[in-house]
C-alpha positions as CSV (number, residue, x, y, z in Angstrom):
1,M,12.2,49.2,51.0
2,K,14.1,46.0,48.7
3,N,11.2,44.8,46.9
4,L,7.8,45.8,45.5
5,V,4.8,43.5,44.5
6,I,2.1,45.2,42.6
7,V,-1.5,43.4,42.6
8,E,-4.8,44.6,41.2
9,S,-6.9,45.0,44.4
10,P,-6.6,46.7,47.6
11,S,-7.9,44.0,49.8
12,K,-5.8,41.5,48.1
13,S,-2.7,44.0,48.6
14,K,-3.4,43.5,52.4
15,T,-3.9,40.4,52.6
16,I,-0.2,39.1,51.1
17,E,1.5,41.7,52.8
18,K,0.7,39.5,55.7
19,Y,2.5,36.5,54.3
20,L,5.8,38.5,52.8
21,G,8.8,39.6,55.4
22,K,9.8,43.2,55.9
23,D,11.4,43.2,52.8
24,F,8.5,43.4,50.9
25,K,5.7,46.1,50.5
26,V,2.6,45.1,48.8
27,T,0.4,47.6,46.9
28,S,-2.3,47.8,44.4
29,S,-3.2,49.2,40.8
30,K,-6.7,48.9,41.5
31,G,-7.5,47.0,38.1
32,H,-6.8,48.6,34.8
33,I,-4.5,51.9,34.7
34,C,-5.0,51.9,31.1
35,D,-7.2,51.8,28.6
36,L,-7.7,52.4,24.4
37,A,-8.1,56.5,24.2
38,T,-11.1,58.0,22.6
39,K,-9.0,60.4,20.2
40,G,-7.9,59.8,16.7
41,K,-10.5,58.8,13.6
42,E,-13.8,58.1,15.0
43,G,-12.7,58.2,18.5
44,L,-11.8,54.4,18.3
45,G,-8.2,55.2,19.9
46,V,-6.9,52.2,16.9
47,D,-4.8,53.2,13.9
48,I,-6.6,50.8,11.7
49,E,-4.5,51.8,8.5
50,N,-1.2,51.3,10.8
51,D,-1.8,47.9,11.8
52,F,-4.6,48.2,14.0
53,K,-1.8,50.3,16.6
54,P,-3.8,51.1,19.8
55,T,-3.1,54.0,21.7
56,Y,-3.2,53.9,25.0
57,T,-4.2,56.4,27.6
58,I,-4.3,56.4,31.6
59,S,-7.8,56.3,33.2
60,P,-8.3,59.8,34.7
61,D,-9.2,58.2,37.7
62,K,-5.5,56.5,38.0
63,K,-3.5,58.8,37.2
64,D,-2.8,59.5,41.2
65,V,-2.6,55.8,41.4
66,V,0.1,56.1,38.9
67,R,2.2,58.7,40.0
68,E,2.1,56.9,43.4
69,L,3.3,53.4,41.8
70,K,6.1,55.3,40.1
71,K,7.3,56.8,43.5
72,L,7.5,53.6,44.9
73,V,8.9,51.9,42.0
74,K,11.8,54.4,42.6
75,D,12.5,53.9,46.3
76,S,12.6,50.0,45.5
77,D,15.1,47.5,44.4
78,F,12.8,44.7,42.5
79,V,9.3,44.7,41.3
80,Y,6.9,41.7,41.0
81,L,3.9,42.2,39.1
82,A,1.5,39.8,40.8
83,T,-2.0,40.6,39.0
84,D,-4.8,38.1,38.4
85,P,-3.5,34.6,36.5
86,D,-5.5,35.0,33.1
87,R,-5.1,37.5,30.0
88,E,-6.4,40.6,31.7
89,G,-4.2,39.9,34.5
90,E,-1.8,39.7,32.0
91,A,-2.4,42.9,30.4
92,I,-2.4,45.0,33.4
93,S,0.9,43.7,34.2
94,W,2.4,44.8,30.6
95,H,0.1,48.1,31.2
96,L,2.3,48.5,34.4
97,A,5.5,47.4,33.2
98,R,5.5,50.3,30.3
99,E,4.4,52.8,32.3
100,L,6.6,52.2,35.2
101,D,9.4,51.8,32.6
102,L,10.2,48.3,33.8
103,D,12.3,46.1,31.7
104,M,9.9,43.4,29.8
105,N,12.8,41.0,29.1
106,Q,13.2,40.8,33.4
107,N,11.7,37.7,35.2
108,N,9.4,40.1,36.9
109,R,5.8,38.4,36.4
110,I,4.4,36.2,39.3
111,V,1.1,34.2,39.4
112,F,-1.0,31.8,42.0
113,N,-4.3,30.6,41.5
114,E,-4.7,31.0,45.1
115,I,-4.0,33.9,47.7
116,T,-2.4,31.3,50.4
117,K,1.3,32.2,52.2
118,N,2.3,28.7,50.5
119,A,1.3,29.5,47.2
120,V,2.2,33.3,47.5
121,L,5.9,32.3,48.6
122,K,5.9,29.5,45.8
123,A,5.5,32.1,43.1
124,L,8.2,34.3,44.1
125,K,10.5,31.6,43.5
126,D,9.7,31.3,40.1
127,P,9.0,34.3,38.4
128,R,8.8,34.5,34.5
129,T,8.8,37.2,32.1
130,I,5.4,39.0,30.8
131,D,3.5,36.4,28.4
132,M,2.8,38.6,25.1
133,G,0.8,36.1,23.7
134,L,-2.1,36.7,26.4
135,V,-1.1,39.9,26.0
136,K,-2.0,40.5,22.4
137,S,-4.8,38.0,23.0
138,Q,-6.3,40.7,25.4
139,E,-5.4,43.6,22.9
140,T,-7.1,42.0,19.7
141,R,-10.3,41.1,22.1
142,R,-10.2,45.0,23.4
143,I,-9.7,46.4,19.8
144,L,-12.5,44.2,18.5
145,D,-14.9,45.4,21.0
146,R,-14.0,49.0,20.4
147,I,-14.4,48.7,17.0
148,I,-17.8,46.7,16.7
149,G,-19.5,48.6,20.2
150,F,-18.3,52.3,18.9
151,K,-19.6,51.5,15.0
152,L,-22.3,49.9,15.8
153,S,-23.4,51.8,19.1
154,K,-23.0,54.9,17.1
155,L,-25.3,53.6,14.0
156,L,-27.7,52.4,16.1
157,Q,-28.1,55.4,18.3
158,K,-28.5,57.6,15.0
159,K,-31.1,55.1,13.3
160,I,-33.0,53.5,15.8
161,G,-32.1,55.1,19.3
162,S,-30.7,51.9,20.6
163,K,-27.9,53.1,22.9
164,S,-25.4,50.1,22.1
165,A,-24.5,46.7,20.7
166,G,-21.6,44.7,21.3
167,R,-20.0,41.7,20.1
168,V,-21.1,39.2,22.8
169,Q,-24.0,41.1,24.1
170,S,-25.4,41.2,20.9
171,I,-25.5,37.4,20.6
172,A,-27.3,37.4,24.1
173,L,-29.7,39.4,23.3
174,R,-30.4,37.3,19.5
175,M,-31.1,34.1,21.8
176,I,-33.4,36.0,24.0
177,C,-35.1,37.2,21.2
178,D,-35.1,34.2,19.2
179,K,-36.5,32.4,22.0
180,E,-39.5,34.6,21.9
181,R,-40.6,34.2,18.6
182,E,-40.0,30.6,19.2
183,I,-42.5,30.8,22.1
184,Q,-45.0,33.3,19.6
185,A,-44.9,30.9,17.0
186,F,-45.5,28.0,19.2
187,V,-49.1,26.0,18.3
188,P,-50.3,23.9,21.4
189,Q,-51.2,20.3,20.4
190,E,-53.5,18.5,22.3
191,Y,-52.7,15.0,24.0
192,W,-54.4,13.0,26.7
193,T,-53.5,10.8,29.2
194,I,-55.1,8.3,31.3
195,S,-54.3,7.1,35.2
196,A,-55.5,4.4,37.6
197,D,-55.5,5.0,41.1
198,L,-55.0,0.8,42.7
199,D,-55.2,-0.4,45.7
200,K,-52.6,0.0,48.2
201,K,-52.6,3.6,47.5
202,L,-50.8,3.3,43.9
203,E,-51.1,6.0,40.9
204,T,-50.4,4.3,37.9
205,E,-50.3,5.9,34.1
206,L,-51.2,4.4,30.8
207,S,-47.6,4.0,28.9
208,K,-48.2,1.1,26.2
209,Y,-50.6,-0.9,24.3
210,N,-49.5,-4.3,22.6
211,G,-45.9,-3.8,23.9
212,K,-45.9,-0.4,21.8
213,K,-45.7,2.9,23.1
214,I,-49.3,4.8,23.0
215,E,-50.3,8.4,22.0
216,I,-53.8,9.4,22.6
217,S,-54.3,12.8,20.6
218,N,-58.1,13.3,21.2
219,E,-60.7,12.9,23.6
220,Q,-62.5,9.8,21.4
221,Q,-59.8,7.9,21.8
222,A,-59.1,8.3,25.5
223,D,-62.9,7.3,25.8
224,D,-62.7,4.6,23.5
225,I,-59.7,3.1,25.9
226,L,-61.5,3.5,28.8
227,K,-64.5,1.4,27.5
228,A,-61.6,-1.2,27.5
229,L,-60.6,-1.2,30.1
230,S,-61.8,-3.2,33.5
231,D,-61.5,-2.7,37.2
232,E,-58.8,-5.2,37.9
233,F,-54.9,-4.7,36.7
234,V,-52.9,-7.5,37.0
235,L,-49.0,-7.1,37.9
236,S,-47.6,-8.3,34.8
237,Q,-43.9,-7.4,35.2
238,I,-41.6,-6.4,38.1
239,N,-38.3,-4.5,36.9
240,E,-35.4,-4.0,39.6
241,K,-32.3,-2.1,38.9
242,S,-29.5,-0.7,40.9
243,K,-28.7,2.9,40.0
244,K,-25.4,4.7,40.4
245,R,-25.1,8.6,40.5
246,S,-21.8,9.9,40.1
247,A,-20.7,12.9,42.0
248,F,-20.7,16.2,40.2
249,L,-17.5,17.7,38.9
250,P,-15.9,21.0,40.8
251,F,-17.2,24.3,40.3
252,I,-16.2,26.2,37.1
253,T,-17.0,29.7,36.6
254,S,-20.1,29.0,34.4
255,T,-21.4,26.4,36.3
256,L,-20.7,28.2,39.7
257,Q,-22.9,30.9,38.1
258,Q,-25.9,28.8,36.8
259,E,-26.0,26.4,40.3
260,A,-25.6,30.0,42.6
261,S,-28.5,31.1,40.4
262,T,-30.6,27.8,40.7
263,K,-29.6,26.8,44.1
264,L,-28.8,29.8,46.2
265,G,-30.9,32.6,44.3
266,F,-27.8,34.7,43.2
267,G,-27.4,36.3,40.2
268,S,-24.5,36.3,37.9
269,K,-23.1,39.6,39.3
270,K,-23.7,39.0,42.5
271,T,-21.9,35.6,42.8
272,M,-18.7,36.7,40.9
273,M,-18.8,39.7,43.6
274,L,-19.0,37.2,46.4
275,A,-16.2,34.6,44.8
276,Q,-14.0,37.7,44.6
277,N,-14.4,38.4,48.1
278,L,-13.7,34.8,49.2
279,Y,-10.6,34.6,46.4
280,E,-8.7,38.2,47.6
281,G,-9.0,37.3,51.1
282,I,-11.0,37.0,54.4
283,E,-9.9,38.0,58.3
284,L,-10.4,34.9,60.1
285,G,-8.9,36.4,63.4
286,N,-5.4,35.3,62.8
287,G,-4.8,37.1,60.2
288,A,-6.4,37.4,56.0
289,Q,-6.8,34.1,54.0
290,G,-7.8,33.8,50.6
291,L,-10.8,31.0,50.9
292,I,-11.3,29.8,47.5
293,T,-8.9,29.3,44.4
294,Y,-9.1,31.6,41.2
295,M,-12.8,31.8,40.2
296,R,-12.4,33.1,36.6
297,T,-11.5,29.2,35.3
298,D,-12.7,26.7,32.9
299,S,-10.9,23.5,34.1
300,T,-12.3,20.9,36.3
301,R,-8.6,20.4,37.1
302,L,-7.8,20.1,40.7
303,S,-3.9,19.9,42.3
304,N,-2.6,16.6,43.4
305,E,-2.2,18.3,46.8
306,F,-5.7,19.3,47.4
307,V,-7.0,15.7,46.1
308,A,-4.7,14.0,48.9
309,S,-6.2,16.4,51.6
310,A,-9.5,15.9,50.6
311,Y,-9.2,11.7,50.7
312,E,-7.8,12.3,53.8
313,L,-10.6,14.1,55.2
314,I,-13.2,12.2,53.7
315,E,-11.7,8.6,55.2
316,K,-11.2,10.5,58.4
317,E,-14.9,12.2,58.8
318,Y,-17.0,9.6,56.2
319,G,-15.0,6.4,55.7
320,K,-13.0,4.9,53.4
321,E,-16.3,3.4,51.5
322,Y,-17.2,7.2,50.9
323,K,-13.9,7.7,48.6
324,G,-14.3,8.2,45.1
325,F,-12.4,8.6,42.1
326,Y,-10.8,11.9,40.8
327,R,-12.2,12.7,37.3
328,V,-11.6,15.7,35.1
329,K,-13.7,16.6,32.0
330,N,-12.7,19.6,30.3
331,D,-14.7,21.0,27.2
332,E,-12.2,21.3,23.4
333,S,-12.2,24.9,24.0
334,S,-11.0,24.9,27.7
335,Q,-7.9,27.0,28.1
336,D,-7.1,24.5,31.2
337,A,-4.9,27.8,32.8
338,H,-6.2,27.2,36.5
339,E,-7.5,24.8,38.5
340,A,-11.4,24.4,39.2
341,I,-13.0,26.7,42.0
342,R,-12.2,25.0,45.2
343,P,-11.3,25.5,48.8
344,T,-7.8,26.4,49.6
345,N,-7.8,25.0,53.0
346,L,-10.5,21.9,54.0
347,D,-9.5,22.9,57.5
348,N,-11.6,26.3,57.0
349,E,-14.7,24.4,57.4
350,P,-17.6,26.5,56.6
351,E,-19.5,26.3,60.2
352,K,-16.1,27.0,62.0
353,I,-15.5,30.5,60.1
354,K,-19.1,31.2,59.5
355,Q,-18.6,34.0,62.1
356,Y,-16.4,35.9,59.5
357,L,-18.6,35.6,57.0
358,S,-21.4,37.7,55.8
359,N,-24.7,35.5,55.4
360,D,-24.2,35.4,51.7
361,Q,-20.4,34.7,51.5
362,Y,-20.9,31.7,53.7
363,K,-23.7,30.6,51.6
364,L,-21.5,30.8,48.7
365,Y,-18.1,29.3,50.4
366,K,-20.2,26.2,51.8
367,F,-21.6,25.6,48.4
368,I,-18.0,25.7,46.8
369,Y,-16.3,23.9,49.7
370,Y,-19.0,20.7,49.8
371,R,-18.9,20.8,46.1
372,A,-15.2,20.3,45.7
373,L,-15.1,17.6,48.6
374,A,-18.0,15.9,47.0
375,S,-16.3,15.2,43.7
376,L,-14.1,12.9,44.9
377,M,-16.4,11.1,46.7
378,S,-17.9,7.4,46.0
379,E,-21.2,7.4,44.0
380,A,-24.5,7.3,45.5
381,V,-26.7,4.1,44.9
382,F,-30.1,3.9,44.7
383,K,-32.4,0.7,44.0
384,S,-35.5,1.4,41.6
385,V,-38.6,-0.4,41.0
386,T,-40.9,-0.2,38.2
387,Y,-44.4,-2.4,38.5
388,S,-46.1,-3.1,35.1
389,F,-49.8,-3.6,35.0
390,D,-51.7,-5.6,32.5
391,N,-55.5,-4.4,31.7
392,N,-56.6,-6.3,28.4
393,G,-53.6,-5.1,26.9
394,Y,-53.0,-2.0,28.3
395,E,-50.0,-1.2,30.3
396,F,-50.0,0.8,33.2
397,T,-46.9,1.4,35.2
398,V,-45.1,3.2,38.5
399,S,-41.9,3.5,39.6
400,G,-40.5,4.1,43.1
401,Q,-36.9,4.4,44.4
402,K,-34.8,4.1,47.6
403,Q,-31.5,5.2,48.2
404,E,-29.0,2.3,49.2
405,F,-25.8,4.3,49.8
406,D,-25.6,7.9,50.1
407,G,-22.1,8.2,48.7
408,F,-21.2,11.9,47.8
409,L,-24.6,13.1,48.9
410,K,-23.3,12.3,52.3
411,A,-21.7,16.1,51.9
412,Y,-24.2,17.3,49.3
413,K,-27.4,16.3,50.9
414,D,-28.2,20.3,51.4
415,Y,-28.0,20.6,47.4
416,D,-29.8,17.6,46.3
417,N,-33.5,17.6,46.3
418,S,-33.7,13.6,45.7
419,K,-36.5,11.5,47.8
420,D,-36.9,7.9,48.3
421,V,-40.4,6.6,46.5
422,I,-41.4,3.6,48.4
423,L,-43.6,1.1,46.6
424,P,-45.9,-1.7,48.3
425,K,-44.5,-5.4,48.2
426,L,-46.0,-6.9,45.5
427,N,-45.6,-10.2,43.8
428,K,-46.0,-11.0,39.5
429,G,-49.6,-12.1,38.9
430,D,-51.2,-10.0,42.0
431,I,-54.5,-8.2,41.0
432,L,-55.2,-5.0,42.4
433,S,-58.6,-3.3,41.6
434,A,-59.1,0.4,40.8
435,K,-60.5,2.7,42.9
436,K,-60.6,5.0,39.9
437,I,-59.9,5.7,36.5
438,E,-59.6,8.9,34.7
439,K,-58.7,11.0,31.5
440,T,-56.9,14.2,31.5
441,Q,-56.4,16.4,29.1
442,H,-53.2,18.1,28.3
443,F,-51.7,20.8,25.7
444,T,-48.3,20.7,24.7
445,E,-46.4,23.9,26.0
446,A,-44.1,26.3,24.5
447,P,-40.2,26.6,25.2
448,S,-39.6,28.0,28.2
449,R,-37.9,31.5,28.2
450,Y,-34.4,32.2,29.2
451,T,-33.9,32.1,33.3
452,E,-30.4,33.9,33.9
453,A,-28.7,30.6,34.7
454,K,-30.1,28.6,31.5
455,L,-28.8,31.6,29.5
456,I,-25.0,31.2,30.8
457,K,-25.7,27.8,30.2
458,A,-26.4,28.3,26.3
459,L,-23.6,30.7,25.9
460,E,-21.1,28.6,27.3
461,E,-22.6,25.7,25.3
462,E,-22.3,27.8,21.8
463,G,-18.7,28.9,22.7
464,V,-19.9,32.5,22.8
465,G,-17.9,34.9,25.2
466,R,-16.1,33.6,28.3
467,P,-17.7,32.6,31.5
468,S,-16.0,35.6,33.2
469,T,-17.8,37.9,31.1
470,Y,-21.3,36.4,31.6
471,A,-22.2,38.9,34.4
472,T,-21.6,42.0,32.7
473,I,-22.8,40.5,29.5
474,I,-26.2,40.4,31.1
475,D,-26.0,43.4,33.3
476,T,-25.5,45.6,30.2
477,I,-28.4,44.0,28.0
478,V,-30.6,44.5,30.9
479,K,-29.0,48.2,31.8
480,R,-29.8,49.3,28.0
481,N,-33.7,48.5,28.4
482,Y,-33.0,45.8,25.5
483,V,-34.5,42.8,27.6
484,E,-36.4,42.4,31.4
485,L,-35.9,40.0,34.1
486,K,-39.2,39.7,35.7
487,K,-41.4,36.7,36.7
488,A,-43.6,35.2,33.7
489,S,-46.6,35.4,36.4
490,D,-47.4,37.0,40.0
491,S,-47.6,33.3,41.8
492,G,-44.3,32.5,40.1
493,K,-40.9,32.9,41.7
494,T,-38.3,32.2,38.7
495,K,-37.4,35.1,36.9
496,F,-37.1,34.8,32.8
497,F,-36.1,37.1,30.2
498,F,-38.1,38.9,28.4
499,P,-37.1,41.1,25.3
500,T,-38.3,44.4,25.2
501,E,-39.4,46.8,22.0
502,Q,-36.4,48.4,21.7
503,G,-34.5,44.8,22.3
504,I,-36.3,43.6,19.7
505,I,-35.9,46.1,17.0
506,T,-32.3,46.1,17.8
507,D,-31.9,42.6,17.1
508,E,-34.1,42.8,13.8
509,K,-31.9,45.3,12.4
510,L,-28.8,44.0,13.4
511,R,-30.0,40.8,11.6
512,E,-30.9,42.4,8.7
513,Y,-27.3,44.2,8.2
514,F,-24.9,42.5,10.6
515,L,-26.0,38.7,10.1
516,S,-22.6,37.4,8.6
517,I,-20.8,39.2,11.8
518,I,-23.4,39.3,14.6
519,N,-24.0,35.4,14.6
520,I,-23.4,32.3,17.2
521,K,-21.0,30.2,15.1
522,Y,-18.9,33.5,13.5
523,T,-18.9,35.0,17.2
524,A,-17.4,31.4,18.6
525,N,-15.0,31.4,15.9
526,M,-13.7,34.6,16.8
527,E,-13.1,33.1,20.6
528,K,-11.2,30.2,19.1
529,E,-8.9,32.6,16.9
530,L,-8.2,34.5,20.3
531,D,-7.0,31.3,22.1
532,E,-4.7,30.8,18.9
533,I,-3.1,34.6,19.1
534,A,-2.6,33.4,22.8
535,D,-0.9,30.5,22.2
536,N,0.8,32.5,19.0
537,K,-0.3,30.2,16.3
538,V,-2.6,33.2,14.7
539,D,-1.1,36.3,13.7
540,N,-3.3,39.4,15.7
541,V,-2.6,41.9,12.9
542,K,-4.3,39.4,10.2
543,A,-7.0,38.7,12.8
544,L,-8.1,42.1,12.8
545,R,-7.6,43.0,9.2
546,D,-9.5,39.8,8.0
547,F,-12.3,40.9,10.4
548,Y,-12.5,44.9,9.5
549,D,-12.3,44.4,6.0
550,R,-15.6,42.1,6.4
551,F,-17.2,44.5,8.8
552,Q,-16.6,48.2,7.6
553,P,-18.2,47.5,4.5
554,L,-21.3,46.0,6.0
555,V,-21.3,49.3,8.1
556,D,-21.3,51.7,5.1
557,S,-24.2,49.6,3.9
558,A,-26.3,50.1,6.9
559,Y,-25.7,53.9,7.0
560,E,-26.8,53.8,3.7
561,K,-29.8,51.7,3.6
562,M,-31.2,51.4,7.0
563,E,-34.4,53.7,7.5
564,K,-34.2,56.1,10.9
565,V,-37.0,55.2,13.1
566,Q,-39.0,58.2,13.7
567,P,-40.4,59.1,17.2
568,E,-44.2,58.5,17.9
569,K,-46.3,61.7,17.7
570,T,-49.1,62.0,20.0
571,G,-51.1,64.9,18.3
572,E,-50.2,66.9,21.5
573,I,-48.3,70.6,21.9
574,C,-45.7,71.1,24.1
575,P,-46.7,73.6,27.0
576,D,-43.5,75.1,27.0
577,C,-42.3,76.0,23.3
578,G,-45.7,74.7,21.1
579,G,-43.6,72.2,19.4
580,E,-45.1,68.6,18.8
581,V,-45.1,66.1,21.6
582,V,-43.6,62.5,20.8
583,I,-42.9,59.4,22.7
584,R,-39.3,58.2,23.3
585,N,-38.1,55.4,24.8
586,G,-35.7,56.2,28.0
587,R,-33.6,54.3,30.6
588,Y,-36.3,54.4,32.8
589,G,-39.1,53.7,30.1
590,K,-41.3,55.4,27.6
591,F,-41.5,59.2,28.1
592,K,-43.1,61.9,26.4
593,S,-40.9,64.6,25.4
594,C,-40.8,67.9,23.1
595,I,-40.0,67.2,19.2
596,N,-37.6,70.0,19.5
597,Y,-35.4,68.5,22.2
598,P,-32.7,69.4,23.1
599,T,-33.6,73.3,22.5
600,C,-36.8,72.2,24.7
601,K,-36.3,70.2,27.5
602,W,-40.3,69.7,28.5
603,H,-40.7,65.9,29.1
604,E,-43.0,63.7,31.3
605,S,-42.8,59.8,31.9
606,L,-45.2,57.5,31.1
607,V,-44.1,54.7,34.0
608,K,-46.6,54.7,36.5
609,K,-45.4,55.3,39.2
610,E,-46.1,53.0,42.1
611,E,-47.2,53.9,45.7
612,P,-44.8,52.8,48.4
613,E,-46.9,50.6,51.0
614,E,-45.7,50.1,54.7
615,V,-44.3,46.7,55.9
616,G,-45.4,46.9,59.4
617,R,-42.0,47.7,60.9
618,N,-40.3,50.8,62.3
619,C,-36.9,52.2,60.8
620,P,-33.9,50.5,63.8
621,E,-32.1,54.1,63.0
622,C,-34.7,56.4,63.2
623,G,-38.3,55.2,64.4
624,K,-40.5,55.9,61.4
625,P,-42.4,53.5,59.6
626,L,-40.5,51.0,56.8
627,I,-42.1,51.4,53.5
628,K,-41.5,48.4,50.2
629,R,-40.4,50.9,47.6
630,K,-40.2,50.3,43.4
631,S,-36.6,51.8,42.7
632,R,-35.8,53.5,39.2
633,Y,-33.7,50.0,37.9
634,G,-37.6,48.3,38.8
635,N,-36.1,46.4,41.8
636,Y,-38.2,46.8,45.2
637,F,-36.5,47.7,48.3
638,I,-37.3,48.7,52.1
639,G,-36.5,51.9,53.1
640,C,-37.3,54.8,55.5
641,S,-40.2,56.4,54.9
642,G,-38.1,59.1,56.7
643,Y,-35.7,59.9,53.2
644,P,-33.9,61.8,52.4
645,K,-33.3,62.5,56.2
646,C,-32.8,59.2,56.9
647,K,-31.1,56.8,54.6
648,Y,-31.6,53.4,55.9
649,L,-32.3,50.7,53.2
650,E,-32.8,47.1,53.0
651,A,-32.8,44.7,50.2
652,I,-35.7,42.0,49.5
653,E,-34.8,38.4,49.0
654,G,-35.3,37.2,45.6
655,E,-34.5,41.0,44.4
656,K,-31.4,42.1,43.0
657,P,-30.2,45.1,44.9
658,K,-28.5,47.5,42.9
659,K,-27.0,50.5,44.7
660,Y,-29.1,49.6,47.8
661,Y,-26.7,49.7,50.9
662,R,-26.7,50.7,54.4
663,R,-25.2,54.4,54.4
664,K,-23.1,55.3,57.0
665,K,-24.3,58.8,59.2
């Protein structure tokens, strides 16, 4: 063996090895091999007094991996480090180089934005040294998260029984709690509307009086207007406009998560998992191929090669008139390290390779494929018409629109719900009679709670965290029982974030004692500082010292002043030891336990267990009835009534399956 290539993922290694010749061996580190130790002062793994020097340790589950890698390195003439093209990937390469005793000054780091043969071979021709700016930025982020996470979590566990706090997760919780406070404080305002059903099936609504916008705040005002109206409505104005809709930009990490949630019903965690599969490679019959570019990106940029191939396809499949303009629109905070998320090869049309993909992989790949293609197509053109009717100075309007040219919607039609609204042909001065004129009472509605998509969008807009971390952040605050993602009503389909009692008290204490650190502005500025460390513009030790000198006094003050929340007493006596019975919060909800825990371990759940219900089908594996159950995670799933002998499981559409899978016998 002459050359060894180390990547992160085993599936990625299989894909890449097929692209390289017999002189190459491709293997995997299976992700991070090292992390900060949990020893030393406070178990931080960081020597705060010695310029925040970190102590790394090989993860227990990676010792065999590192041992095998060392053997492979010893038998190789040259080692290439081909981990992911981001800060995490750069840090993994640095850890590998350090643990495998590789030359840090050697050009042995290769990066590629897509796992295709051309991209990998091109990267091999242009190796570089490990980028220590990116490594320092990742290391600084990890140290910050360790200090904040360990110190705040320990404090909150001791004082209020909360499981954890974090630099970004606490901001996400703050935003959800703030929204809930806004909703609770909301006072509905009454208002009325007046509509008129006219001849030719026109439904119009009152909008102005004597040319000025009208607001009706009570029923008396509405009644006065009704008295002033006649049954004749004169068409006083016709406004016709041509409107153009530009194509959407290709996906970046955050927009992919938002749109997959809205259009496909996928949670952010599921979306990123599927995107990872598509990026690392899918077996297509003639070999594995990476189907999309790297899915952790904040840039809408596309390569010249892709743009050229897309224009060729658009002209061939749709016509010259469908070719649009290439646009790039990035935020100031964008790193622009990678292209937008796009298909690696437009010849891999979704329908053509559908047989090789799971149903969910196909849905996401198709969405990415046509989003990228449509971004380079021409604008859609609509003709809009608005009729304005006069009735004694009161103006009623109705609008319609008709698509005149579909443009980018030719490719993106499956993800657009706009419809033509055709109005009857009328002329100015036409008089129409009212079949019905009625008043309707309304009340202003409170702001809507965050859906998963809206929370991701809000975090991105505030510059908090990185899009690649949003799925983990959301998963954490749900698992910690700080928030619940559930439907607002039995009839609704959309799930919203509701803070739990524990989430609210956690946020209140963080707000009371750590407002100067746990706030949106400070956290967003910290992200900018991490970017500057990556660009070697800011010293990472100074950044850590500035933070710590501000943070530690707050921790000390909180330990001194924050009152410890005592568990709620029930007045009952423990049947095992005679101690008092109290109510505690657990991972799966509230439960009763003995006040003498852990000496006495008596406990009793307060969460009402739902009885399983039959679904009317039999298990395909053993023939027993299938039943719908609720898991300990709060999700519903379909399982065999013969469990545990039969372990057949099915996810339910709309639910997020967690740890549900069909186990092989």
